[in-house]
PyMOL Python script that loads the backbone (N, CA, C, O; Angstrom):
from pymol import cmd

cmd.read_pdbstr("""\
ATOM      1  N   MET A   1       0.103  -0.974   0.204  1.00  0.00           N
ATOM      2  CA  MET A   1      -0.751  -0.038  -0.035  1.00  0.00           C
ATOM      3  C   MET A   1       1.082   1.315   0.514  1.00  0.00           C
ATOM      4  O   MET A   1       1.895   1.394   1.435  1.00  0.00           O
ATOM      5  N   THR A   2       0.677   2.270  -1.241  1.00  0.00           N
ATOM      6  CA  THR A   2       0.873   3.483  -0.914  1.00  0.00           C
ATOM      7  C   THR A   2       0.849   4.310  -0.300  1.00  0.00           C
ATOM      8  O   THR A   2      -0.139   4.246   0.432  1.00  0.00           O
ATOM      9  N   LYS A   3       1.610   5.441  -0.083  1.00  0.00           N
ATOM     10  CA  LYS A   3       0.928   6.525   0.792  1.00  0.00           C
ATOM     11  C   LYS A   3      -0.669   6.773   0.278  1.00  0.00           C
ATOM     12  O   LYS A   3      -1.840   6.581   0.604  1.00  0.00           O
ATOM     13  N   ALA A   4       0.023   7.233  -0.568  1.00  0.00           N
ATOM     14  CA  ALA A   4      -1.303   7.360  -1.416  1.00  0.00           C
ATOM     15  C   ALA A   4      -2.860   6.849  -1.439  1.00  0.00           C
ATOM     16  O   ALA A   4      -3.966   7.356  -1.251  1.00  0.00           O
ATOM     17  N   GLU A   5      -2.340   5.595  -1.764  1.00  0.00           N
ATOM     18  CA  GLU A   5      -3.676   4.650  -1.089  1.00  0.00           C
ATOM     19  C   GLU A   5      -4.053   4.767   0.212  1.00  0.00           C
ATOM     20  O   GLU A   5      -5.181   4.969   0.661  1.00  0.00           O
ATOM     21  N   MET A   6      -2.945   4.613   0.826  1.00  0.00           N
ATOM     22  CA  MET A   6      -3.804   4.673   2.820  1.00  0.00           C
ATOM     23  C   MET A   6      -4.624   6.030   2.490  1.00  0.00           C
ATOM     24  O   MET A   6      -5.823   5.914   2.745  1.00  0.00           O
ATOM     25  N   SER A   7      -4.378   6.837   2.162  1.00  0.00           N
ATOM     26  CA  SER A   7      -4.144   8.445   2.396  1.00  0.00           C
ATOM     27  C   SER A   7      -6.136   8.378   1.507  1.00  0.00           C
ATOM     28  O   SER A   7      -7.071   8.904   2.111  1.00  0.00           O
ATOM     29  N   ALA A   8      -6.358   7.663   0.108  1.00  0.00           N
ATOM     30  CA  ALA A   8      -7.653   7.561   0.176  1.00  0.00           C
ATOM     31  C   ALA A   8      -8.248   6.902   0.930  1.00  0.00           C
ATOM     32  O   ALA A   8      -9.276   7.414   1.372  1.00  0.00           O
ATOM     33  N   ARG A   9      -7.901   5.563   1.389  1.00  0.00           N
ATOM     34  CA  ARG A   9      -8.932   4.542   2.623  1.00  0.00           C
ATOM     35  C   ARG A   9      -8.650   5.607   3.867  1.00  0.00           C
ATOM     36  O   ARG A   9      -9.803   5.970   4.103  1.00  0.00           O
ATOM     37  N   LEU A  10      -7.893   6.244   4.700  1.00  0.00           N
ATOM     38  CA  LEU A  10      -8.622   6.872   5.153  1.00  0.00           C
ATOM     39  C   LEU A  10      -9.549   8.035   5.424  1.00  0.00           C
ATOM     40  O   LEU A  10     -10.147   8.401   6.436  1.00  0.00           O
ATOM     41  N   ALA A  11      -9.457   8.579   3.961  1.00  0.00           N
ATOM     42  CA  ALA A  11     -10.448   9.608   3.809  1.00  0.00           C
ATOM     43  C   ALA A  11     -11.655   8.417   3.348  1.00  0.00           C
ATOM     44  O   ALA A  11     -12.236   9.349   2.791  1.00  0.00           O
ATOM     45  N   ASP A  12     -12.323   7.531   3.143  1.00  0.00           N
ATOM     46  CA  ASP A  12     -13.242   7.141   3.021  1.00  0.00           C
ATOM     47  C   ASP A  12     -13.396   6.611   4.308  1.00  0.00           C
ATOM     48  O   ASP A  12     -14.622   6.636   4.416  1.00  0.00           O
ATOM     49  N   ALA A  13     -12.976   6.161   5.326  1.00  0.00           N
ATOM     50  CA  ALA A  13     -13.652   5.709   6.403  1.00  0.00           C
ATOM     51  C   ALA A  13     -13.570   6.559   7.355  1.00  0.00           C
ATOM     52  O   ALA A  13     -13.910   6.177   8.475  1.00  0.00           O
ATOM     53  N   SER A  14     -13.023   8.158   7.139  1.00  0.00           N
ATOM     54  CA  SER A  14     -13.144   8.822   8.058  1.00  0.00           C
ATOM     55  C   SER A  14     -14.087   9.585   7.614  1.00  0.00           C
ATOM     56  O   SER A  14     -15.121   9.174   8.141  1.00  0.00           O
ATOM     57  N   GLY A  15     -14.309  10.433   6.964  1.00  0.00           N
ATOM     58  CA  GLY A  15     -15.213  11.126   5.988  1.00  0.00           C
ATOM     59  C   GLY A  15     -14.417  12.157   5.348  1.00  0.00           C
ATOM     60  O   GLY A  15     -14.865  12.533   4.265  1.00  0.00           O
ATOM     61  N   LEU A  16     -13.376  12.692   5.740  1.00  0.00           N
ATOM     62  CA  LEU A  16     -12.435  13.830   5.431  1.00  0.00           C
ATOM     63  C   LEU A  16     -11.710  13.662   4.089  1.00  0.00           C
ATOM     64  O   LEU A  16     -11.098  12.682   3.664  1.00  0.00           O
ATOM     65  N   PRO A  17     -11.916  14.791   3.558  1.00  0.00           N
ATOM     66  CA  PRO A  17     -11.800  15.605   2.239  1.00  0.00           C
ATOM     67  C   PRO A  17     -10.370  14.390   1.737  1.00  0.00           C
ATOM     68  O   PRO A  17      -9.762  14.061   2.756  1.00  0.00           O
ATOM     69  N   ARG A  18      -9.912  13.874   0.739  1.00  0.00           N
ATOM     70  CA  ARG A  18      -8.322  13.594   0.560  1.00  0.00           C
ATOM     71  C   ARG A  18      -7.600  14.194   0.735  1.00  0.00           C
ATOM     72  O   ARG A  18      -6.540  13.609   0.958  1.00  0.00           O
ATOM     73  N   MET A  19      -7.567  15.115   0.765  1.00  0.00           N
ATOM     74  CA  MET A  19      -6.075  16.050   0.774  1.00  0.00           C
ATOM     75  C   MET A  19      -5.835  16.591   2.320  1.00  0.00           C
ATOM     76  O   MET A  19      -4.819  17.083   2.812  1.00  0.00           O
ATOM     77  N   GLY A  20      -7.121  16.329   2.908  1.00  0.00           N
ATOM     78  CA  GLY A  20      -7.166  16.233   4.521  1.00  0.00           C
ATOM     79  C   GLY A  20      -6.266  15.100   5.455  1.00  0.00           C
ATOM     80  O   GLY A  20      -5.354  15.123   6.282  1.00  0.00           O
ATOM     81  N   ALA A  21      -7.199  14.032   4.716  1.00  0.00           N
ATOM     82  CA  ALA A  21      -6.341  12.929   5.157  1.00  0.00           C
ATOM     83  C   ALA A  21      -4.941  12.605   4.879  1.00  0.00           C
ATOM     84  O   ALA A  21      -4.277  11.940   5.674  1.00  0.00           O
ATOM     85  N   ALA A  22      -4.353  13.162   3.506  1.00  0.00           N
ATOM     86  CA  ALA A  22      -2.718  12.890   2.886  1.00  0.00           C
ATOM     87  C   ALA A  22      -2.220  13.950   4.533  1.00  0.00           C
ATOM     88  O   ALA A  22      -1.230  13.762   5.240  1.00  0.00           O
ATOM     89  N   ARG A  23      -3.176  14.881   4.686  1.00  0.00           N
ATOM     90  CA  ARG A  23      -2.502  15.829   5.823  1.00  0.00           C
ATOM     91  C   ARG A  23      -2.082  14.936   6.741  1.00  0.00           C
ATOM     92  O   ARG A  23      -0.891  14.835   7.034  1.00  0.00           O
ATOM     93  N   VAL A  24      -3.196  14.069   7.382  1.00  0.00           N
ATOM     94  CA  VAL A  24      -3.477  13.426   7.839  1.00  0.00           C
ATOM     95  C   VAL A  24      -1.713  12.806   8.748  1.00  0.00           C
ATOM     96  O   VAL A  24      -1.014  13.127   9.710  1.00  0.00           O
ATOM     97  N   VAL A  25      -1.744  11.493   7.325  1.00  0.00           N
ATOM     98  CA  VAL A  25      -0.266  10.878   7.186  1.00  0.00           C
ATOM     99  C   VAL A  25       0.711  11.437   7.082  1.00  0.00           C
ATOM    100  O   VAL A  25       1.860  11.093   7.357  1.00  0.00           O
ATOM    101  N   ASP A  26       0.285  12.405   6.646  1.00  0.00           N
ATOM    102  CA  ASP A  26       2.042  13.405   6.714  1.00  0.00           C
ATOM    103  C   ASP A  26       2.557  13.892   7.745  1.00  0.00           C
ATOM    104  O   ASP A  26       3.738  14.238   7.738  1.00  0.00           O
ATOM    105  N   HIS A  27       1.391  14.077   9.370  1.00  0.00           N
ATOM    106  CA  HIS A  27       1.529  14.294   9.836  1.00  0.00           C
ATOM    107  C   HIS A  27       2.104  13.431  11.245  1.00  0.00           C
ATOM    108  O   HIS A  27       2.910  13.750  12.118  1.00  0.00           O
ATOM    109  N   PHE A  28       1.159  12.000  10.979  1.00  0.00           N
ATOM    110  CA  PHE A  28       1.551  11.468  12.253  1.00  0.00           C
ATOM    111  C   PHE A  28       2.828  10.233  11.326  1.00  0.00           C
ATOM    112  O   PHE A  28       3.484   9.343  11.868  1.00  0.00           O
ATOM    113  N   THR A  29       2.821  10.560  10.051  1.00  0.00           N
ATOM    114  CA  THR A  29       4.427   9.576  10.108  1.00  0.00           C
ATOM    115  C   THR A  29       5.537  10.272  10.287  1.00  0.00           C
ATOM    116  O   THR A  29       6.647   9.745  10.353  1.00  0.00           O
ATOM    117  N   GLU A  30       5.267  11.833  10.403  1.00  0.00           N
ATOM    118  CA  GLU A  30       6.011  13.360  10.650  1.00  0.00           C
ATOM    119  C   GLU A  30       6.925  13.243  12.718  1.00  0.00           C
ATOM    120  O   GLU A  30       8.023  13.319  13.270  1.00  0.00           O
ATOM    121  N   ILE A  31       5.120  12.973  13.103  1.00  0.00           N
ATOM    122  CA  ILE A  31       5.360  12.482  14.889  1.00  0.00           C
ATOM    123  C   ILE A  31       6.335  11.506  15.032  1.00  0.00           C
ATOM    124  O   ILE A  31       7.324  11.834  15.687  1.00  0.00           O
ATOM    125  N   ILE A  32       6.306  10.732  14.716  1.00  0.00           N
ATOM    126  CA  ILE A  32       6.868   9.304  15.140  1.00  0.00           C
ATOM    127  C   ILE A  32       8.105   9.222  14.339  1.00  0.00           C
ATOM    128  O   ILE A  32       8.896   8.406  14.812  1.00  0.00           O
ATOM    129  N   ALA A  33       8.573   9.900  13.121  1.00  0.00           N
ATOM    130  CA  ALA A  33       9.769  10.347  12.908  1.00  0.00           C
ATOM    131  C   ALA A  33      10.830  11.045  13.748  1.00  0.00           C
ATOM    132  O   ALA A  33      12.033  10.793  13.801  1.00  0.00           O
ATOM    133  N   GLU A  34       9.988  12.168  14.526  1.00  0.00           N
ATOM    134  CA  GLU A  34      10.755  13.378  15.289  1.00  0.00           C
ATOM    135  C   GLU A  34      10.479  12.717  16.883  1.00  0.00           C
ATOM    136  O   GLU A  34      11.088  13.157  17.858  1.00  0.00           O
ATOM    137  N   ALA A  35       9.753  11.913  16.953  1.00  0.00           N
ATOM    138  CA  ALA A  35      10.080  11.026  18.247  1.00  0.00           C
ATOM    139  C   ALA A  35      10.990  10.222  18.180  1.00  0.00           C
ATOM    140  O   ALA A  35      11.974  10.391  18.901  1.00  0.00           O
ATOM    141  N   MET A  36      10.917   9.128  17.302  1.00  0.00           N
ATOM    142  CA  MET A  36      12.382   8.631  17.347  1.00  0.00           C
ATOM    143  C   MET A  36      14.009   9.508  17.112  1.00  0.00           C
ATOM    144  O   MET A  36      15.048   9.381  17.759  1.00  0.00           O
ATOM    145  N   SER A  37      13.808  10.079  16.354  1.00  0.00           N
ATOM    146  CA  SER A  37      14.427  10.624  16.979  1.00  0.00           C
ATOM    147  C   SER A  37      15.709  11.220  17.351  1.00  0.00           C
ATOM    148  O   SER A  37      16.827  11.448  16.890  1.00  0.00           O
ATOM    149  N   LYS A  38      14.546  11.455  19.102  1.00  0.00           N
ATOM    150  CA  LYS A  38      14.567  11.426  19.659  1.00  0.00           C
ATOM    151  C   LYS A  38      15.053  10.304  21.136  1.00  0.00           C
ATOM    152  O   LYS A  38      15.145  10.579  22.333  1.00  0.00           O
ATOM    153  N   GLY A  39      15.203   9.459  20.651  1.00  0.00           N
ATOM    154  CA  GLY A  39      15.453   7.918  20.861  1.00  0.00           C
ATOM    155  C   GLY A  39      14.172   7.455  21.690  1.00  0.00           C
ATOM    156  O   GLY A  39      14.315   6.375  22.262  1.00  0.00           O
ATOM    157  N   GLU A  40      12.630   8.258  21.889  1.00  0.00           N
ATOM    158  CA  GLU A  40      11.920   7.814  22.035  1.00  0.00           C
ATOM    159  C   GLU A  40      11.383   6.393  21.509  1.00  0.00           C
ATOM    160  O   GLU A  40      11.922   5.767  20.596  1.00  0.00           O
ATOM    161  N   LYS A  41       9.981   5.879  22.377  1.00  0.00           N
ATOM    162  CA  LYS A  41       9.571   4.453  21.688  1.00  0.00           C
ATOM    163  C   LYS A  41       8.191   4.561  21.275  1.00  0.00           C
ATOM    164  O   LYS A  41       7.564   5.452  21.848  1.00  0.00           O
ATOM    165  N   VAL A  42       7.773   4.102  20.705  1.00  0.00           N
ATOM    166  CA  VAL A  42       5.834   4.840  19.883  1.00  0.00           C
ATOM    167  C   VAL A  42       5.707   3.263  19.772  1.00  0.00           C
ATOM    168  O   VAL A  42       6.332   2.549  18.988  1.00  0.00           O
ATOM    169  N   THR A  43       4.460   2.732  21.027  1.00  0.00           N
ATOM    170  CA  THR A  43       3.818   2.601  21.005  1.00  0.00           C
ATOM    171  C   THR A  43       1.828   2.447  20.787  1.00  0.00           C
ATOM    172  O   THR A  43       0.889   3.170  21.121  1.00  0.00           O
ATOM    173  N   PHE A  44       1.905   1.534  20.291  1.00  0.00           N
ATOM    174  CA  PHE A  44       0.518   1.521  19.552  1.00  0.00           C
ATOM    175  C   PHE A  44       0.314  -0.042  20.119  1.00  0.00           C
ATOM    176  O   PHE A  44       1.156  -0.881  19.798  1.00  0.00           O
ATOM    177  N   ILE A  45      -0.747  -0.394  20.915  1.00  0.00           N
ATOM    178  CA  ILE A  45      -1.436  -1.686  22.143  1.00  0.00           C
ATOM    179  C   ILE A  45      -1.894  -1.980  20.418  1.00  0.00           C
ATOM    180  O   ILE A  45      -2.122  -1.168  19.521  1.00  0.00           O
ATOM    181  N   GLY A  46      -1.909  -3.372  20.419  1.00  0.00           N
ATOM    182  CA  GLY A  46      -2.137  -4.418  19.445  1.00  0.00           C
ATOM    183  C   GLY A  46      -1.454  -4.170  18.352  1.00  0.00           C
ATOM    184  O   GLY A  46      -1.204  -5.268  17.855  1.00  0.00           O
ATOM    185  N   PHE A  47      -0.956  -3.216  17.616  1.00  0.00           N
ATOM    186  CA  PHE A  47      -0.434  -2.688  16.544  1.00  0.00           C
ATOM    187  C   PHE A  47       0.867  -2.733  16.540  1.00  0.00           C
ATOM    188  O   PHE A  47       1.452  -3.390  15.679  1.00  0.00           O
ATOM    189  N   GLY A  48       1.549  -2.032  17.519  1.00  0.00           N
ATOM    190  CA  GLY A  48       3.304  -2.548  17.384  1.00  0.00           C
ATOM    191  C   GLY A  48       3.766  -1.791  17.444  1.00  0.00           C
ATOM    192  O   GLY A  48       3.333  -0.888  16.728  1.00  0.00           O
ATOM    193  N   THR A  49       5.356  -1.372  18.546  1.00  0.00           N
ATOM    194  CA  THR A  49       5.837  -0.600  18.943  1.00  0.00           C
ATOM    195  C   THR A  49       6.976  -0.459  17.956  1.00  0.00           C
ATOM    196  O   THR A  49       7.628  -1.347  17.406  1.00  0.00           O
ATOM    197  N   PHE A  50       7.070   0.853  17.857  1.00  0.00           N
ATOM    198  CA  PHE A  50       8.976   1.588  16.848  1.00  0.00           C
ATOM    199  C   PHE A  50       9.613   2.052  18.210  1.00  0.00           C
ATOM    200  O   PHE A  50       9.160   2.448  19.284  1.00  0.00           O
ATOM    201  N   SER A  51      11.133   1.777  17.580  1.00  0.00           N
ATOM    202  CA  SER A  51      12.210   1.886  18.408  1.00  0.00           C
ATOM    203  C   SER A  51      13.087   2.122  18.097  1.00  0.00           C
ATOM    204  O   SER A  51      13.138   1.802  16.910  1.00  0.00           O
ATOM    205  N   VAL A  52      14.343   2.711  18.531  1.00  0.00           N
ATOM    206  CA  VAL A  52      15.629   2.741  17.790  1.00  0.00           C
ATOM    207  C   VAL A  52      16.507   1.815  18.853  1.00  0.00           C
ATOM    208  O   VAL A  52      16.461   1.709  20.078  1.00  0.00           O
ATOM    209  N   ALA A  53      17.341   1.184  17.815  1.00  0.00           N
ATOM    210  CA  ALA A  53      18.458   0.307  18.579  1.00  0.00           C
ATOM    211  C   ALA A  53      19.963   0.621  18.129  1.00  0.00           C
ATOM    212  O   ALA A  53      20.019   1.016  16.964  1.00  0.00           O
ATOM    213  N   GLU A  54      20.825   0.560  18.588  1.00  0.00           N
ATOM    214  CA  GLU A  54      21.933   0.936  18.757  1.00  0.00           C
ATOM    215  C   GLU A  54      23.088  -0.520  18.188  1.00  0.00           C
ATOM    216  O   GLU A  54      23.188  -1.636  18.696  1.00  0.00           O
ATOM    217  N   ARG A  55      23.691  -0.042  17.192  1.00  0.00           N
ATOM    218  CA  ARG A  55      24.646  -1.452  16.742  1.00  0.00           C
ATOM    219  C   ARG A  55      25.817  -0.554  17.106  1.00  0.00           C
ATOM    220  O   ARG A  55      25.978   0.667  17.110  1.00  0.00           O
ATOM    221  N   ALA A  56      26.650  -1.699  17.438  1.00  0.00           N
ATOM    222  CA  ALA A  56      27.674  -1.508  18.039  1.00  0.00           C
ATOM    223  C   ALA A  56      28.871  -1.315  17.053  1.00  0.00           C
ATOM    224  O   ALA A  56      28.810  -1.825  15.935  1.00  0.00           O
ATOM    225  N   GLN A  57      29.626  -0.810  17.328  1.00  0.00           N
ATOM    226  CA  GLN A  57      30.906  -0.811  15.890  1.00  0.00           C
ATOM    227  C   GLN A  57      31.810  -2.059  15.964  1.00  0.00           C
ATOM    228  O   GLN A  57      32.091  -2.500  17.079  1.00  0.00           O
ATOM    229  N   ARG A  58      32.350  -2.743  14.696  1.00  0.00           N
ATOM    230  CA  ARG A  58      32.076  -4.477  14.308  1.00  0.00           C
ATOM    231  C   ARG A  58      33.168  -4.554  13.112  1.00  0.00           C
ATOM    232  O   ARG A  58      33.375  -3.681  12.270  1.00  0.00           O
ATOM    233  N   GLU A  59      33.645  -5.474  13.206  1.00  0.00           N
ATOM    234  CA  GLU A  59      34.459  -5.500  11.919  1.00  0.00           C
ATOM    235  C   GLU A  59      34.039  -6.804  10.839  1.00  0.00           C
ATOM    236  O   GLU A  59      33.617  -7.955  10.949  1.00  0.00           O
ATOM    237  N   GLY A  60      34.349  -6.066   9.977  1.00  0.00           N
ATOM    238  CA  GLY A  60      33.508  -6.909   8.396  1.00  0.00           C
ATOM    239  C   GLY A  60      34.874  -7.123   7.770  1.00  0.00           C
ATOM    240  O   GLY A  60      36.042  -6.877   8.070  1.00  0.00           O
ATOM    241  N   ARG A  61      33.982  -7.886   6.418  1.00  0.00           N
ATOM    242  CA  ARG A  61      35.135  -8.167   5.270  1.00  0.00           C
ATOM    243  C   ARG A  61      34.276  -7.162   3.538  1.00  0.00           C
ATOM    244  O   ARG A  61      33.083  -7.010   3.274  1.00  0.00           O
ATOM    245  N   ASN A  62      35.061  -6.873   3.041  1.00  0.00           N
ATOM    246  CA  ASN A  62      35.544  -6.491   1.984  1.00  0.00           C
ATOM    247  C   ASN A  62      34.987  -7.677   0.739  1.00  0.00           C
ATOM    248  O   ASN A  62      35.903  -8.123   0.048  1.00  0.00           O
ATOM    249  N   PRO A  63      33.846  -8.099   0.483  1.00  0.00           N
ATOM    250  CA  PRO A  63      33.189  -8.872   0.097  1.00  0.00           C
ATOM    251  C   PRO A  63      34.428  -8.999  -1.855  1.00  0.00           C
ATOM    252  O   PRO A  63      34.551 -10.122  -2.344  1.00  0.00           O
ATOM    253  N   ARG A  64      34.821  -8.293  -2.275  1.00  0.00           N
ATOM    254  CA  ARG A  64      35.613  -8.150  -3.167  1.00  0.00           C
ATOM    255  C   ARG A  64      37.194  -8.920  -3.048  1.00  0.00           C
ATOM    256  O   ARG A  64      37.738  -9.784  -3.735  1.00  0.00           O
ATOM    257  N   THR A  65      37.588  -8.213  -1.930  1.00  0.00           N
ATOM    258  CA  THR A  65      39.226  -8.159  -1.755  1.00  0.00           C
ATOM    259  C   THR A  65      39.423  -9.134  -0.026  1.00  0.00           C
ATOM    260  O   THR A  65      40.527  -9.191   0.516  1.00  0.00           O
ATOM    261  N   GLY A  66      38.986  -9.367   0.191  1.00  0.00           N
ATOM    262  CA  GLY A  66      38.934  -9.521   1.539  1.00  0.00           C
ATOM    263  C   GLY A  66      39.175  -9.202   2.684  1.00  0.00           C
ATOM    264  O   GLY A  66      39.275  -9.884   3.704  1.00  0.00           O
ATOM    265  N   GLU A  67      39.281  -7.995   2.482  1.00  0.00           N
ATOM    266  CA  GLU A  67      40.003  -7.270   3.566  1.00  0.00           C
ATOM    267  C   GLU A  67      39.416  -6.655   4.668  1.00  0.00           C
ATOM    268  O   GLU A  67      38.577  -5.809   4.358  1.00  0.00           O
ATOM    269  N   ARG A  68      39.569  -6.794   5.667  1.00  0.00           N
ATOM    270  CA  ARG A  68      39.258  -6.426   6.995  1.00  0.00           C
ATOM    271  C   ARG A  68      38.696  -4.648   6.915  1.00  0.00           C
ATOM    272  O   ARG A  68      39.398  -3.691   6.591  1.00  0.00           O
ATOM    273  N   ILE A  69      37.600  -4.630   7.218  1.00  0.00           N
ATOM    274  CA  ILE A  69      37.572  -3.263   7.649  1.00  0.00           C
ATOM    275  C   ILE A  69      36.695  -3.020   8.704  1.00  0.00           C
ATOM    276  O   ILE A  69      35.905  -3.922   8.984  1.00  0.00           O
ATOM    277  N   THR A  70      36.669  -1.855   9.427  1.00  0.00           N
ATOM    278  CA  THR A  70      35.886  -0.951  10.790  1.00  0.00           C
ATOM    279  C   THR A  70      34.556  -0.887  10.125  1.00  0.00           C
ATOM    280  O   THR A  70      34.533  -0.274   9.058  1.00  0.00           O
ATOM    281  N   ILE A  71      33.372  -1.440  10.585  1.00  0.00           N
ATOM    282  CA  ILE A  71      31.699  -0.402  10.539  1.00  0.00           C
ATOM    283  C   ILE A  71      31.316   0.103  11.617  1.00  0.00           C
ATOM    284  O   ILE A  71      31.221  -0.190  12.808  1.00  0.00           O
ATOM    285  N   PRO A  72      31.132   0.866  10.981  1.00  0.00           N
ATOM    286  CA  PRO A  72      30.973   2.005  12.109  1.00  0.00           C
ATOM    287  C   PRO A  72      30.100   1.442  13.082  1.00  0.00           C
ATOM    288  O   PRO A  72      29.595   0.319  13.051  1.00  0.00           O
ATOM    289  N   ALA A  73      29.901   2.790  14.406  1.00  0.00           N
ATOM    290  CA  ALA A  73      28.522   2.417  15.131  1.00  0.00           C
ATOM    291  C   ALA A  73      27.048   2.683  14.607  1.00  0.00           C
ATOM    292  O   ALA A  73      27.295   3.525  13.743  1.00  0.00           O
ATOM    293  N   SER A  74      26.195   2.571  14.588  1.00  0.00           N
ATOM    294  CA  SER A  74      25.373   3.263  13.827  1.00  0.00           C
ATOM    295  C   SER A  74      23.653   2.802  14.703  1.00  0.00           C
ATOM    296  O   SER A  74      23.533   1.844  15.466  1.00  0.00           O
ATOM    297  N   LYS A  75      22.428   3.842  14.291  1.00  0.00           N
ATOM    298  CA  LYS A  75      21.648   3.495  14.743  1.00  0.00           C
ATOM    299  C   LYS A  75      20.868   3.329  13.997  1.00  0.00           C
ATOM    300  O   LYS A  75      20.766   3.924  12.924  1.00  0.00           O
ATOM    301  N   THR A  76      19.869   2.130  14.596  1.00  0.00           N
ATOM    302  CA  THR A  76      18.651   1.413  13.117  1.00  0.00           C
ATOM    303  C   THR A  76      17.147   1.853  13.366  1.00  0.00           C
ATOM    304  O   THR A  76      17.166   2.667  14.289  1.00  0.00           O
ATOM    305  N   VAL A  77      16.083   1.680  12.996  1.00  0.00           N
ATOM    306  CA  VAL A  77      14.777   1.153  13.402  1.00  0.00           C
ATOM    307  C   VAL A  77      14.362   0.050  13.843  1.00  0.00           C
ATOM    308  O   VAL A  77      15.123  -0.848  13.481  1.00  0.00           O
ATOM    309  N   ASN A  78      13.248  -0.434  14.648  1.00  0.00           N
ATOM    310  CA  ASN A  78      13.259  -1.429  15.124  1.00  0.00           C
ATOM    311  C   ASN A  78      12.110  -1.191  15.192  1.00  0.00           C
ATOM    312  O   ASN A  78      11.617  -0.129  15.571  1.00  0.00           O
ATOM    313  N   PHE A  79      11.040  -3.020  14.509  1.00  0.00           N
ATOM    314  CA  PHE A  79       9.324  -2.301  14.805  1.00  0.00           C
ATOM    315  C   PHE A  79       9.198  -3.895  15.309  1.00  0.00           C
ATOM    316  O   PHE A  79       9.765  -4.932  14.966  1.00  0.00           O
ATOM    317  N   LYS A  80       8.623  -3.711  15.862  1.00  0.00           N
ATOM    318  CA  LYS A  80       8.366  -5.204  16.911  1.00  0.00           C
ATOM    319  C   LYS A  80       6.340  -5.152  16.916  1.00  0.00           C
ATOM    320  O   LYS A  80       5.638  -4.516  17.702  1.00  0.00           O
ATOM    321  N   ALA A  81       5.941  -5.931  15.914  1.00  0.00           N
ATOM    322  CA  ALA A  81       4.786  -6.222  15.663  1.00  0.00           C
ATOM    323  C   ALA A  81       3.838  -6.599  16.725  1.00  0.00           C
ATOM    324  O   ALA A  81       4.289  -7.427  17.516  1.00  0.00           O
ATOM    325  N   GLY A  82       2.889  -6.280  16.890  1.00  0.00           N
ATOM    326  CA  GLY A  82       1.500  -6.535  18.760  1.00  0.00           C
ATOM    327  C   GLY A  82       0.493  -7.543  17.934  1.00  0.00           C
ATOM    328  O   GLY A  82       0.073  -7.452  16.781  1.00  0.00           O
ATOM    329  N   SER A  83       0.247  -8.597  19.008  1.00  0.00           N
ATOM    330  CA  SER A  83      -0.328  -9.469  19.146  1.00  0.00           C
ATOM    331  C   SER A  83      -1.612  -9.233  17.859  1.00  0.00           C
ATOM    332  O   SER A  83      -1.798 -10.106  17.011  1.00  0.00           O
ATOM    333  N   LYS A  84      -2.177  -8.325  17.878  1.00  0.00           N
ATOM    334  CA  LYS A  84      -3.686  -8.002  17.339  1.00  0.00           C
ATOM    335  C   LYS A  84      -3.187  -7.892  15.723  1.00  0.00           C
ATOM    336  O   LYS A  84      -3.997  -8.372  14.930  1.00  0.00           O
ATOM    337  N   LEU A  85      -2.454  -7.552  15.376  1.00  0.00           N
ATOM    338  CA  LEU A  85      -1.105  -7.417  14.260  1.00  0.00           C
ATOM    339  C   LEU A  85      -1.236  -8.991  13.553  1.00  0.00           C
ATOM    340  O   LEU A  85      -1.941  -9.614  12.760  1.00  0.00           O
ATOM    341  N   LYS A  86      -0.129  -9.149  14.363  1.00  0.00           N
ATOM    342  CA  LYS A  86       0.618 -10.888  14.283  1.00  0.00           C
ATOM    343  C   LYS A  86      -0.942 -11.840  13.847  1.00  0.00           C
ATOM    344  O   LYS A  86      -1.102 -12.448  12.789  1.00  0.00           O
ATOM    345  N   ASN A  87      -2.078 -11.728  15.126  1.00  0.00           N
ATOM    346  CA  ASN A  87      -3.086 -12.854  14.819  1.00  0.00           C
ATOM    347  C   ASN A  87      -3.811 -12.112  13.158  1.00  0.00           C
ATOM    348  O   ASN A  87      -4.780 -12.708  12.686  1.00  0.00           O
ATOM    349  N   SER A  88      -3.480 -11.345  12.699  1.00  0.00           N
ATOM    350  CA  SER A  88      -4.497 -10.511  11.535  1.00  0.00           C
ATOM    351  C   SER A  88      -3.837 -11.409   9.963  1.00  0.00           C
ATOM    352  O   SER A  88      -4.475 -11.667   8.943  1.00  0.00           O
ATOM    353  N   VAL A  89      -2.517 -11.687  10.240  1.00  0.00           N
ATOM    354  CA  VAL A  89      -2.029 -12.067   8.988  1.00  0.00           C
ATOM    355  C   VAL A  89      -1.715 -13.088   8.745  1.00  0.00           C
ATOM    356  O   VAL A  89      -1.095 -13.578   7.802  1.00  0.00           O
ATOM    357  N   LYS A  90      -2.466 -13.749  10.269  1.00  0.00           N
ATOM    358  CA  LYS A  90      -2.199 -15.375  10.204  1.00  0.00           C
ATOM    359  C   LYS A  90      -3.203 -16.344   8.531  1.00  0.00           C
ATOM    360  O   LYS A  90      -3.090 -17.558   8.362  1.00  0.00           O
TER     361      LYS A  90
END
""", "prot")
cmd.dss("prot")
cmd.show_as("cartoon", "prot")
cmd.util.cbc("prot")
cmd.orient("prot")
């Protein structure tokens, strides 16, 4: 599902105009991104939890040359699905 499709379905379900629904989707994603950039967890009970995890610096290998390289520490986004979402996919 694309953002446009999500906006259209939200508009149909809520009675909002499509442009209003598109703004809601935009603000929703911006709020989640802003919270996660601050290191906060975002939880929707039954749907899931977005969180930030830190990856430690580690060694790897260049696949072409086999040379050892250092992969710097980084942050990544995690999503853990909630029970209602898991059950709806069965």
